[in-house]
N, C-alpha and C positions, 0 to 999 in steps of 0.2 A: 154765581154772581152774573149779573146782566152785562152784556157787551156795552162798550161805550157808544152812546148814540151819535157821537161826532168823530168816529174813527175812519170815515171815508174822506180822503183828501178832496177838497174843493178848489175851484179856480179862484184867483184873486178877485175877480169881479162878482163872485157869489159866495162870500165867506159866511161862516156860521154867525160871526159877530164882528163888530168893529169897536175898538177902544181907542180913545183919543186923549192926548194931554198936550196942550199947546200945539206946536208944529209936529208933534209925533203922532203916528197912527199905526196901530197894529190890527191886522186883519187875521182872524183866527180861521185857519184852513183845515186843521185837524187836531184832535186831542188823542192822547195815548191811554188814558184811564177813564173809568166811569167817574162822573162828577162826585159821587159819594166817596170814592176811594181817594180822590184828590185832596179832600179835606184833611186827611191824616198824613199826607205826603208833601212835605215842604219842597221837595224836588220834582213835583209833577210838572211835566212839560207840555207846551202847546206848539204845534208847527204853525208859524205865522209868516205873513208878508209884512214887513215893517218899512215905514218911510219916515225920515227925519231930515232936519237941515243937513245932516252929514251924508245923506244918500243922493243929494242933488236931484231930487225929483224921481228917482228910481226906487223900485221895490227891492228889498233884500230879504231873502228867504232863509229861514232857519228855525231852530227850536229856542224857545224862551221859557223861563220859569213862569208858570201860571200866576204865582203869588206876586211877582214883580208887575205884571200887567194889571192885575186887579188892585194892587196898592197904588200905582201911579196913574193908571188910565181910568177914564170914565166911559162906561158903556154907552155908546151913542146910537148903535143900530144892531139888531139881532133878530134871528128868526124865532118862531114861537117855541121850538124845542129848547133853544138856548135860554130864553127867558124863563122857562119852566124850571131849569136847574140853577141858573146864575142870577136871577133877579131882573129888575126893571131897567129900562133905558132911562138915563138921567136927563 
């Protein structure tokens, strides 16, 4: 199996992708599995920097289930590699 193309942690200013929903924003800084394996794993996680009304303008870092971000967020910015695996910017 190929290594995950997004396994190297990035800085918050240069994420692999940005998902948004209202005042919420998730910046994807790292993934733990290859995108093909994530499809069969409902518990696949992404390491993110998240900002919401509850963070008072600050970033909070941690793991989030990939399915939750994809279900509630809209892809608003991504690099070419991300688009290849996860689709188009809305």
